[in-house]
N, C-alpha and C positions, 0 to 999 in steps of 0.2 A: 280197885281193877290194876288202875298201873302200880302199885305199889304194892303190890302182889307176883307183879310179873315185871317188873326191874329194882334198877342198882342205881343208886347218886353217888357220884365220884367228886372229889373235894373239889373240884373245879366247875362243877352246876353240868357237866353234863347226866344223861339220861339211858343208859346204857336195858335192852331188853334181856333175860337174863334165858329166852328160847331161842337168839338169834344172836349175831352181830351189829343192830341197829342203835346209833345212835345219836343222842338228842338232845337241844336243847330245852324242849318244854313242856311240860306233862299234858300238854292234851294233844300234842304232835307222835309223845308217845301212846296217848290212846286211841289216839289216829289211824298207828301202826298198828296197836294185836287187837281192834276191830276186824280192819282190813286183814295184815299179813295173816295174823294167826286164828283171824273169827272168834275173839274173845272178846267179850260186851260185858256190861252188869246190865242185870236185867231176871225175866221170866222167861225159863225153857219151857216147852210145848214137850209132853212126857212122851206123845204121837210121834212126832216129823223132828224134834229137836230143833225146832224156830230160837228164834231171841225175840223178845217185845219189851220194851223199852218199862211198859207199868202192868198190873195185873188185869186193868181191865181191858190192855190191847191183847193179853193173852185169853184171854176170856169170848172176847172175838174173834179172836182166829180159832178157837175149837168148838164154835158152832159148824165151821166149817171143814176143818180137821177132825173129819171121824177117827175112828178104829182101825176102818176098812182104808184109808188112803192109802196109798202105797210111793214112794218115793226112787 
């Protein structure tokens, strides 16, 4: 995810391609992308678009998030 939405400069800085955020660590860029842009790696619910980190968590979520649930 970080590689898809960021670019690395020659001096080691990592820039977000979606905004002007700059950091020196890939972890900080991942936190930025998840928090600011709501982008994360994982599994997305077809009904409500929430993202879960594992397929097991998504399966548990789908048990309570039925097709009639409104957000």
